[in-house]
LOFIKOL-958077 format. One record per residue (C-alpha): z negated, y, x; chain; residue number from 1. Coordinates in Angstrom, 3 decimals. Each point is the difference from the previous one (the first is absolute). Layout:
N
<pz->Z&py->Y&px->X&ch->A&i->NUM>
...
END
This chain:
339
<pz->-0.028&py->0.017&px->0.096&ch->A&i->1>
<pz->0.733&py->3.639&px->0.975&ch->A&i->2>
<pz->-2.402&py->2.824&px->-0.410&ch->A&i->3>
<pz->0.695&py->3.564&px->0.802&ch->A&i->4>
<pz->-2.341&py->2.396&px->1.674&ch->A&i->5>
<pz->-3.309&py->-0.872&px->-1.614&ch->A&i->6>
<pz->-0.043&py->-3.569&px->0.983&ch->A&i->7>
<pz->-0.189&py->-3.089&px->-1.904&ch->A&i->8>
<pz->-3.853&py->-0.171&px->-0.598&ch->A&i->9>
<pz->-0.022&py->3.604&px->-1.152&ch->A&i->10>
<pz->2.931&py->-0.385&px->-2.101&ch->A&i->11>
<pz->-1.035&py->-3.017&px->-1.920&ch->A&i->12>
<pz->-3.575&py->1.141&px->-0.372&ch->A&i->13>
<pz->1.155&py->3.177&px->-1.695&ch->A&i->14>
<pz->2.387&py->-2.051&px->-2.182&ch->A&i->15>
<pz->-2.796&py->-2.087&px->-1.222&ch->A&i->16>
<pz->-2.104&py->3.028&px->-0.739&ch->A&i->17>
<pz->2.735&py->1.843&px->-1.838&ch->A&i->18>
<pz->1.400&py->-2.775&px->-2.116&ch->A&i->19>
<pz->-3.424&py->-1.027&px->-1.164&ch->A&i->20>
<pz->-0.686&py->3.442&px->-1.108&ch->A&i->21>
<pz->1.221&py->2.263&px->-3.015&ch->A&i->22>
<pz->-2.448&py->-1.564&px->-2.327&ch->A&i->23>
<pz->-3.653&py->-0.504&px->-1.016&ch->A&i->24>
<pz->-1.768&py->-3.550&px->0.453&ch->A&i->25>
<pz->0.705&py->-2.469&px->-2.781&ch->A&i->26>
<pz->-2.101&py->-2.690&px->-1.186&ch->A&i->27>
<pz->1.313&py->-3.723&px->0.373&ch->A&i->28>
<pz->0.541&py->-0.113&px->-3.894&ch->A&i->29>
<pz->1.990&py->3.238&px->-0.093&ch->A&i->30>
<pz->2.996&py->-1.823&px->-1.853&ch->A&i->31>
<pz->-2.379&py->-0.716&px->-3.148&ch->A&i->32>
<pz->0.168&py->3.633&px->-1.372&ch->A&i->33>
<pz->0.491&py->0.256&px->-3.672&ch->A&i->34>
<pz->0.977&py->3.009&px->-2.194&ch->A&i->35>
<pz->-3.541&py->0.324&px->-1.389&ch->A&i->36>
<pz->-0.993&py->3.485&px->-1.257&ch->A&i->37>
<pz->-2.364&py->0.235&px->3.168&ch->A&i->38>
<pz->3.037&py->-0.649&px->2.166&ch->A&i->39>
<pz->1.958&py->2.610&px->-1.856&ch->A&i->40>
<pz->-2.858&py->2.633&px->0.264&ch->A&i->41>
<pz->-0.208&py->-0.682&px->3.901&ch->A&i->42>
<pz->3.895&py->0.347&px->0.211&ch->A&i->43>
<pz->-0.234&py->3.367&px->-1.383&ch->A&i->44>
<pz->-2.698&py->1.178&px->2.201&ch->A&i->45>
<pz->1.119&py->2.223&px->2.825&ch->A&i->46>
<pz->-1.871&py->-0.428&px->3.377&ch->A&i->47>
<pz->0.581&py->1.652&px->3.398&ch->A&i->48>
<pz->3.260&py->-0.848&px->1.768&ch->A&i->49>
<pz->-0.218&py->-2.288&px->3.107&ch->A&i->50>
<pz->0.998&py->1.022&px->3.487&ch->A&i->51>
<pz->3.664&py->-1.253&px->-0.248&ch->A&i->52>
<pz->0.502&py->2.097&px->-3.173&ch->A&i->53>
<pz->-1.351&py->3.171&px->1.334&ch->A&i->54>
<pz->1.842&py->-0.390&px->3.460&ch->A&i->55>
<pz->3.328&py->-0.653&px->-1.809&ch->A&i->56>
<pz->-0.239&py->2.970&px->-2.250&ch->A&i->57>
<pz->0.072&py->2.033&px->3.304&ch->A&i->58>
<pz->3.133&py->-1.651&px->1.268&ch->A&i->59>
<pz->3.256&py->2.148&px->-0.272&ch->A&i->60>
<pz->3.360&py->0.240&px->1.345&ch->A&i->61>
<pz->-1.023&py->1.490&px->2.940&ch->A&i->62>
<pz->-2.677&py->-2.700&px->1.044&ch->A&i->63>
<pz->0.545&py->-1.271&px->3.529&ch->A&i->64>
<pz->0.065&py->-3.719&px->-0.133&ch->A&i->65>
<pz->-0.236&py->-1.653&px->3.425&ch->A&i->66>
<pz->1.157&py->-3.726&px->0.840&ch->A&i->67>
<pz->-2.906&py->-1.627&px->1.618&ch->A&i->68>
<pz->0.816&py->-3.498&px->0.104&ch->A&i->69>
<pz->2.398&py->-2.912&px->-0.703&ch->A&i->70>
<pz->-0.988&py->-3.617&px->-0.772&ch->A&i->71>
<pz->2.883&py->-2.299&px->0.367&ch->A&i->72>
<pz->-0.127&py->-2.982&px->-2.354&ch->A&i->73>
<pz->0.987&py->-3.347&px->1.859&ch->A&i->74>
<pz->1.333&py->-1.821&px->-3.062&ch->A&i->75>
<pz->3.045&py->0.340&px->-2.463&ch->A&i->76>
<pz->-1.069&py->2.404&px->-2.703&ch->A&i->77>
<pz->3.260&py->0.283&px->-2.046&ch->A&i->78>
<pz->0.107&py->3.209&px->-2.281&ch->A&i->79>
<pz->-3.697&py->1.348&px->0.119&ch->A&i->80>
<pz->-1.353&py->1.413&px->-3.319&ch->A&i->81>
<pz->-3.883&py->0.514&px->0.018&ch->A&i->82>
<pz->-2.914&py->-0.021&px->2.173&ch->A&i->83>
<pz->-3.856&py->-0.147&px->-0.217&ch->A&i->84>
<pz->-2.890&py->-1.120&px->2.229&ch->A&i->85>
<pz->-2.790&py->-1.853&px->-1.692&ch->A&i->86>
<pz->-2.449&py->-2.756&px->0.754&ch->A&i->87>
<pz->0.689&py->0.056&px->3.755&ch->A&i->88>
<pz->3.635&py->-0.524&px->-0.465&ch->A&i->89>
<pz->3.366&py->2.319&px->-0.248&ch->A&i->90>
<pz->2.091&py->-1.078&px->-2.893&ch->A&i->91>
<pz->3.591&py->1.040&px->-0.060&ch->A&i->92>
<pz->2.343&py->-0.843&px->-2.836&ch->A&i->93>
<pz->3.827&py->-0.499&px->0.633&ch->A&i->94>
<pz->3.108&py->-1.315&px->-1.767&ch->A&i->95>
<pz->2.331&py->-2.552&px->1.922&ch->A&i->96>
<pz->3.472&py->0.513&px->-1.617&ch->A&i->97>
<pz->2.221&py->-3.159&px->-0.085&ch->A&i->98>
<pz->2.726&py->1.268&px->-2.472&ch->A&i->99>
<pz->0.224&py->3.622&px->-0.542&ch->A&i->100>
<pz->0.278&py->1.386&px->-3.318&ch->A&i->101>
<pz->3.450&py->1.313&px->-1.188&ch->A&i->102>
<pz->0.507&py->2.890&px->-2.515&ch->A&i->103>
<pz->1.868&py->-0.884&px->-3.210&ch->A&i->104>
<pz->3.061&py->2.075&px->-1.095&ch->A&i->105>
<pz->-1.833&py->0.480&px->-3.211&ch->A&i->106>
<pz->-3.624&py->-1.239&px->-1.073&ch->A&i->107>
<pz->-0.351&py->-3.822&px->-0.776&ch->A&i->108>
<pz->-2.978&py->-0.870&px->-2.207&ch->A&i->109>
<pz->-1.674&py->3.133&px->0.519&ch->A&i->110>
<pz->0.317&py->-0.132&px->3.943&ch->A&i->111>
<pz->1.895&py->2.186&px->2.262&ch->A&i->112>
<pz->0.457&py->-2.870&px->2.786&ch->A&i->113>
<pz->-0.298&py->-3.461&px->0.781&ch->A&i->114>
<pz->-3.472&py->-1.478&px->0.708&ch->A&i->115>
<pz->0.738&py->-0.932&px->3.635&ch->A&i->116>
<pz->-2.228&py->-2.721&px->1.631&ch->A&i->117>
<pz->-2.934&py->0.546&px->2.237&ch->A&i->118>
<pz->-3.650&py->-0.962&px->1.124&ch->A&i->119>
<pz->-3.090&py->2.220&px->-0.241&ch->A&i->120>
<pz->-2.363&py->-0.070&px->2.753&ch->A&i->121>
<pz->-3.584&py->1.365&px->0.557&ch->A&i->122>
<pz->-0.628&py->-0.273&px->3.697&ch->A&i->123>
<pz->-3.539&py->-0.203&px->0.888&ch->A&i->124>
<pz->-0.929&py->1.117&px->3.561&ch->A&i->125>
<pz->-3.069&py->0.478&px->2.147&ch->A&i->126>
<pz->-0.717&py->3.599&px->1.013&ch->A&i->127>
<pz->2.210&py->-0.193&px->3.175&ch->A&i->128>
<pz->3.001&py->-0.731&px->-2.250&ch->A&i->129>
<pz->0.261&py->-3.833&px->0.863&ch->A&i->130>
<pz->1.175&py->-1.824&px->-3.073&ch->A&i->131>
<pz->-2.598&py->-2.458&px->-1.315&ch->A&i->132>
<pz->1.514&py->-1.160&px->-3.323&ch->A&i->133>
<pz->3.328&py->0.485&px->-1.885&ch->A&i->134>
<pz->-0.885&py->0.166&px->-3.946&ch->A&i->135>
<pz->3.261&py->-0.498&px->-2.026&ch->A&i->136>
<pz->-0.085&py->1.345&px->-3.383&ch->A&i->137>
<pz->2.395&py->0.365&px->-2.984&ch->A&i->138>
<pz->1.791&py->-2.159&px->-2.616&ch->A&i->139>
<pz->3.625&py->-0.363&px->-0.709&ch->A&i->140>
<pz->1.785&py->3.454&px->0.196&ch->A&i->141>
<pz->-3.308&py->1.605&px->0.624&ch->A&i->142>
<pz->-0.278&py->0.176&px->3.835&ch->A&i->143>
<pz->-0.362&py->3.382&px->0.841&ch->A&i->144>
<pz->-3.598&py->1.361&px->1.084&ch->A&i->145>
<pz->-0.690&py->3.533&px->-0.208&ch->A&i->146>
<pz->-2.892&py->2.288&px->1.059&ch->A&i->147>
<pz->-3.418&py->-1.533&px->0.263&ch->A&i->148>
<pz->-3.604&py->0.913&px->-0.386&ch->A&i->149>
<pz->-3.620&py->-1.283&px->0.430&ch->A&i->150>
<pz->-2.987&py->0.565&px->-2.024&ch->A&i->151>
<pz->-2.339&py->-1.341&px->2.595&ch->A&i->152>
<pz->0.149&py->-3.716&px->-1.241&ch->A&i->153>
<pz->3.444&py->-0.622&px->-0.675&ch->A&i->154>
<pz->3.588&py->1.108&px->1.020&ch->A&i->155>
<pz->2.304&py->0.924&px->-2.983&ch->A&i->156>
<pz->3.676&py->-0.736&px->0.368&ch->A&i->157>
<pz->2.859&py->0.373&px->-2.416&ch->A&i->158>
<pz->3.040&py->-1.959&px->0.423&ch->A&i->159>
<pz->3.088&py->0.903&px->-2.085&ch->A&i->160>
<pz->3.709&py->-0.644&px->-0.492&ch->A&i->161>
<pz->1.958&py->2.168&px->2.383&ch->A&i->162>
<pz->1.731&py->2.005&px->-2.499&ch->A&i->163>
<pz->-1.350&py->2.702&px->-2.624&ch->A&i->164>
<pz->-1.057&py->-0.689&px->-3.521&ch->A&i->165>
<pz->-0.842&py->-3.711&px->0.783&ch->A&i->166>
<pz->-3.350&py->-1.770&px->0.393&ch->A&i->167>
<pz->-2.881&py->-0.581&px->2.272&ch->A&i->168>
<pz->-3.049&py->-2.040&px->0.599&ch->A&i->169>
<pz->-3.320&py->1.517&px->1.208&ch->A&i->170>
<pz->-1.752&py->-2.149&px->2.540&ch->A&i->171>
<pz->-3.550&py->0.220&px->1.458&ch->A&i->172>
<pz->-0.922&py->-1.498&px->3.332&ch->A&i->173>
<pz->-3.614&py->-0.695&px->0.451&ch->A&i->174>
<pz->-1.271&py->1.458&px->3.374&ch->A&i->175>
<pz->-2.438&py->-2.792&px->0.948&ch->A&i->176>
<pz->2.113&py->-2.904&px->-0.782&ch->A&i->177>
<pz->3.580&py->1.559&px->0.061&ch->A&i->178>
<pz->0.549&py->-2.088&px->-3.260&ch->A&i->179>
<pz->2.757&py->1.307&px->-2.067&ch->A&i->180>
<pz->-0.539&py->0.809&px->-3.761&ch->A&i->181>
<pz->2.694&py->0.936&px->-2.410&ch->A&i->182>
<pz->-1.615&py->2.398&px->-2.260&ch->A&i->183>
<pz->2.688&py->1.253&px->-2.469&ch->A&i->184>
<pz->3.626&py->0.865&px->-0.490&ch->A&i->185>
<pz->1.887&py->3.246&px->-0.837&ch->A&i->186>
<pz->3.187&py->0.725&px->-1.783&ch->A&i->187>
<pz->1.313&py->2.455&px->2.553&ch->A&i->188>
<pz->0.552&py->0.218&px->3.897&ch->A&i->189>
<pz->-3.385&py->0.915&px->1.548&ch->A&i->190>
<pz->0.525&py->1.467&px->3.421&ch->A&i->191>
<pz->-3.553&py->0.648&px->1.024&ch->A&i->192>
<pz->-3.582&py->-0.243&px->-1.298&ch->A&i->193>
<pz->-3.386&py->1.572&px->0.478&ch->A&i->194>
<pz->-3.445&py->-0.992&px->-1.164&ch->A&i->195>
<pz->-2.254&py->2.818&px->-1.579&ch->A&i->196>
<pz->-3.294&py->-0.857&px->1.546&ch->A&i->197>
<pz->-1.983&py->1.898&px->-2.811&ch->A&i->198>
<pz->1.635&py->-1.688&px->-3.034&ch->A&i->199>
<pz->1.455&py->-2.916&px->1.496&ch->A&i->200>
<pz->3.199&py->0.429&px->-1.594&ch->A&i->201>
<pz->3.511&py->-0.540&px->1.861&ch->A&i->202>
<pz->2.529&py->2.744&px->0.195&ch->A&i->203>
<pz->3.562&py->-1.076&px->0.841&ch->A&i->204>
<pz->3.092&py->1.960&px->0.494&ch->A&i->205>
<pz->3.628&py->-1.171&px->-1.003&ch->A&i->206>
<pz->3.262&py->0.229&px->1.666&ch->A&i->207>
<pz->0.305&py->3.369&px->1.801&ch->A&i->208>
<pz->-3.612&py->0.687&px->-1.165&ch->A&i->209>
<pz->1.524&py->1.732&px->-3.000&ch->A&i->210>
<pz->-2.577&py->-1.453&px->-2.324&ch->A&i->211>
<pz->-3.763&py->-1.061&px->0.344&ch->A&i->212>
<pz->-1.963&py->-2.841&px->-1.756&ch->A&i->213>
<pz->-3.735&py->-0.378&px->-0.284&ch->A&i->214>
<pz->-1.433&py->-3.351&px->-0.791&ch->A&i->215>
<pz->-3.473&py->-1.410&px->-0.119&ch->A&i->216>
<pz->-0.785&py->-2.977&px->2.352&ch->A&i->217>
<pz->1.242&py->-2.544&px->-2.695&ch->A&i->218>
<pz->3.427&py->1.586&px->-0.447&ch->A&i->219>
<pz->-0.576&py->2.107&px->-3.204&ch->A&i->220>
<pz->1.993&py->3.193&px->0.066&ch->A&i->221>
<pz->-2.309&py->2.983&px->-0.238&ch->A&i->222>
<pz->2.430&py->2.844&px->0.657&ch->A&i->223>
<pz->3.397&py->0.859&px->1.281&ch->A&i->224>
<pz->1.709&py->3.374&px->0.987&ch->A&i->225>
<pz->3.023&py->1.302&px->1.736&ch->A&i->226>
<pz->-0.331&py->1.394&px->3.491&ch->A&i->227>
<pz->0.031&py->3.659&px->-0.071&ch->A&i->228>
<pz->1.283&py->0.246&px->3.442&ch->A&i->229>
<pz->3.653&py->-0.581&px->1.504&ch->A&i->230>
<pz->-0.928&py->0.781&px->3.609&ch->A&i->231>
<pz->0.092&py->-3.517&px->1.280&ch->A&i->232>
<pz->0.013&py->-3.475&px->-1.156&ch->A&i->233>
<pz->-3.415&py->-1.674&px->0.725&ch->A&i->234>
<pz->0.053&py->-3.063&px->1.996&ch->A&i->235>
<pz->-3.789&py->-0.764&px->0.776&ch->A&i->236>
<pz->-3.104&py->1.626&px->-1.337&ch->A&i->237>
<pz->-3.818&py->-0.272&px->0.456&ch->A&i->238>
<pz->-2.989&py->0.734&px->-2.006&ch->A&i->239>
<pz->-1.932&py->3.287&px->1.076&ch->A&i->240>
<pz->-3.391&py->1.118&px->-1.264&ch->A&i->241>
<pz->-0.485&py->1.489&px->-2.502&ch->A&i->242>
<pz->2.475&py->-1.492&px->-2.344&ch->A&i->243>
<pz->3.240&py->1.101&px->1.821&ch->A&i->244>
<pz->2.825&py->-2.035&px->1.645&ch->A&i->245>
<pz->1.887&py->0.903&px->3.193&ch->A&i->246>
<pz->3.670&py->-1.087&px->0.160&ch->A&i->247>
<pz->2.586&py->0.065&px->2.794&ch->A&i->248>
<pz->3.754&py->-0.183&px->-0.698&ch->A&i->249>
<pz->3.471&py->1.086&px->0.809&ch->A&i->250>
<pz->3.229&py->1.364&px->-1.750&ch->A&i->251>
<pz->3.322&py->-0.560&px->1.388&ch->A&i->252>
<pz->2.197&py->3.172&px->-0.161&ch->A&i->253>
<pz->3.873&py->-0.123&px->0.397&ch->A&i->254>
<pz->1.313&py->2.019&px->2.987&ch->A&i->255>
<pz->2.908&py->2.229&px->0.375&ch->A&i->256>
<pz->3.110&py->-0.783&px->1.770&ch->A&i->257>
<pz->-1.348&py->2.036&px->2.996&ch->A&i->258>
<pz->-3.290&py->-1.972&px->0.058&ch->A&i->259>
<pz->1.861&py->-3.392&px->-0.167&ch->A&i->260>
<pz->1.879&py->-0.117&px->-3.146&ch->A&i->261>
<pz->-1.048&py->-1.226&px->-3.689&ch->A&i->262>
<pz->-0.833&py->-3.658&px->1.394&ch->A&i->263>
<pz->-2.732&py->1.473&px->2.126&ch->A&i->264>
<pz->-3.288&py->0.713&px->-1.201&ch->A&i->265>
<pz->-3.099&py->1.999&px->0.926&ch->A&i->266>
<pz->-3.462&py->-1.352&px->-0.368&ch->A&i->267>
<pz->-2.309&py->2.255&px->-1.486&ch->A&i->268>
<pz->-3.561&py->-1.076&px->0.495&ch->A&i->269>
<pz->-3.116&py->1.153&px->-1.779&ch->A&i->270>
<pz->-3.487&py->-0.708&px->-1.515&ch->A&i->271>
<pz->-1.679&py->0.857&px->-3.191&ch->A&i->272>
<pz->-3.652&py->0.036&px->-1.383&ch->A&i->273>
<pz->-0.070&py->-0.931&px->-3.652&ch->A&i->274>
<pz->-3.038&py->0.359&px->-2.179&ch->A&i->275>
<pz->-0.556&py->-3.161&px->-2.077&ch->A&i->276>
<pz->-1.876&py->1.960&px->-2.835&ch->A&i->277>
<pz->2.750&py->2.653&px->-0.676&ch->A&i->278>
<pz->2.953&py->-1.944&px->1.460&ch->A&i->279>
<pz->0.999&py->3.195&px->1.714&ch->A&i->280>
<pz->1.143&py->0.405&px->3.605&ch->A&i->281>
<pz->-2.784&py->1.804&px->1.763&ch->A&i->282>
<pz->1.989&py->0.743&px->3.244&ch->A&i->283>
<pz->3.194&py->-1.134&px->1.563&ch->A&i->284>
<pz->1.190&py->0.518&px->3.337&ch->A&i->285>
<pz->3.035&py->-0.970&px->2.179&ch->A&i->286>
<pz->-0.319&py->-2.260&px->3.011&ch->A&i->287>
<pz->2.733&py->0.172&px->2.732&ch->A&i->288>
<pz->-0.954&py->-2.408&px->2.792&ch->A&i->289>
<pz->2.395&py->-2.662&px->1.008&ch->A&i->290>
<pz->-0.207&py->-3.686&px->0.951&ch->A&i->291>
<pz->1.709&py->-1.766&px->3.152&ch->A&i->292>
<pz->2.659&py->-1.128&px->-2.312&ch->A&i->293>
<pz->0.553&py->3.636&px->-1.495&ch->A&i->294>
<pz->-1.831&py->-0.470&px->-3.396&ch->A&i->295>
<pz->-2.230&py->2.728&px->-1.320&ch->A&i->296>
<pz->-3.610&py->-1.430&px->0.437&ch->A&i->297>
<pz->-0.987&py->0.108&px->-3.558&ch->A&i->298>
<pz->2.977&py->-2.329&px->-1.116&ch->A&i->299>
<pz->-2.264&py->-3.014&px->-0.762&ch->A&i->300>
<pz->-3.551&py->-1.357&px->0.815&ch->A&i->301>
<pz->-2.341&py->3.083&px->0.403&ch->A&i->302>
<pz->-3.779&py->0.381&px->-0.048&ch->A&i->303>
<pz->-2.204&py->3.194&px->1.115&ch->A&i->304>
<pz->-3.580&py->0.698&px->0.752&ch->A&i->305>
<pz->-2.031&py->3.068&px->0.927&ch->A&i->306>
<pz->-2.979&py->0.773&px->2.185&ch->A&i->307>
<pz->-1.174&py->3.523&px->-0.096&ch->A&i->308>
<pz->2.998&py->2.254&px->0.940&ch->A&i->309>
<pz->2.010&py->-2.979&px->1.366&ch->A&i->310>
<pz->2.382&py->-1.642&px->-2.399&ch->A&i->311>
<pz->1.721&py->-3.325&px->1.087&ch->A&i->312>
<pz->3.276&py->-1.692&px->-1.354&ch->A&i->313>
<pz->1.042&py->-3.460&px->0.751&ch->A&i->314>
<pz->3.687&py->-0.916&px->-1.018&ch->A&i->315>
<pz->2.326&py->-3.141&px->0.649&ch->A&i->316>
<pz->3.422&py->1.638&px->-0.909&ch->A&i->317>
<pz->2.385&py->-2.448&px->2.020&ch->A&i->318>
<pz->1.153&py->-3.393&px->-1.109&ch->A&i->319>
<pz->-0.348&py->-3.035&px->2.168&ch->A&i->320>
<pz->3.679&py->0.108&px->1.103&ch->A&i->321>
<pz->0.150&py->3.769&px->0.740&ch->A&i->322>
<pz->-0.657&py->1.993&px->3.005&ch->A&i->323>
<pz->-2.947&py->-1.650&px->1.882&ch->A&i->324>
<pz->-0.851&py->-2.079&px->-3.091&ch->A&i->325>
<pz->-3.129&py->1.016&px->-2.124&ch->A&i->326>
<pz->-2.331&py->2.072&px->1.760&ch->A&i->327>
<pz->-3.090&py->1.651&px->-1.832&ch->A&i->328>
<pz->0.030&py->3.612&px->0.856&ch->A&i->329>
<pz->-2.970&py->2.058&px->0.418&ch->A&i->330>
<pz->0.036&py->3.915&px->-0.640&ch->A&i->331>
<pz->-2.773&py->2.425&px->0.146&ch->A&i->332>
<pz->-0.493&py->3.567&px->-1.106&ch->A&i->333>
<pz->-2.951&py->2.591&px->-0.013&ch->A&i->334>
<pz->-0.426&py->1.773&px->-3.450&ch->A&i->335>
<pz->-2.684&py->2.287&px->-1.587&ch->A&i->336>
<pz->-1.216&py->-2.260&px->-2.874&ch->A&i->337>
<pz->-0.150&py->1.627&px->-3.460&ch->A&i->338>
<pz->-3.577&py->0.426&px->-1.491&ch->A&i->339>
END
């Protein structure tokens, strides 16, 4: 493995601290939340924001992010999707494409493309990035894992068809045993998921993150709403106290002839802090740092943490067959936290 500047020990120690942060401690039975009146009352109660929310609200377009480390993964990662650290492990979701989807000339059966074929993976690593286990998830045409989140006792993973307006399965991986539990199915493509650590509900975003769903832990739909923001399509999100989620993503913008022609794209990266009570975007900012393969860093897996005036980001934008393979990139910036 290759580590830049800070060295392997510093980079992996920081990675562990960051990916484990971003939420409050959760009891082992956190998946047993119900929609009782008491739970609803708790959900409406506003509490002080945590360090990450306060720090992120100070991030703007002029924030000076510095690349401080690279952790090279030494196994085949395919197309990376989501990342989280929990239970002494790093979890990385990825999709292995066997047969690409193909657009139909006109929609067929409500779909705009063929289902393709693939295999969904959740790679379990130690804190140095060495592969410990490859968990294969999915059924039939549902083989595309998305962004993932942990509540302290489980990792939640959506696995969907690789096309919009389709279907998905929501899985839960037990942190102690790594046993996989199929929790419920959804009649839409779900590209990312977050566990609200106050209510125990799950929030999922669909294809392009244009629509959000909120379910209880048993899969009953509690709420849904359209995304009010069109800045970027969210790829990977995390829970942030108090009752917010922080998402990273990308938008591919067409280029002029002088900039490469209509077949070329510019990757506009960005992040957004979303209030889970009001469903409004609290703050969104662009992010224009680039990977070894030339991708914007917020393209796929992304997690952040904050400690005082220091905010840290971890990202894994490159696929296994690009550039130097998948690297977990570490960025840091100094801000003045709000509040």
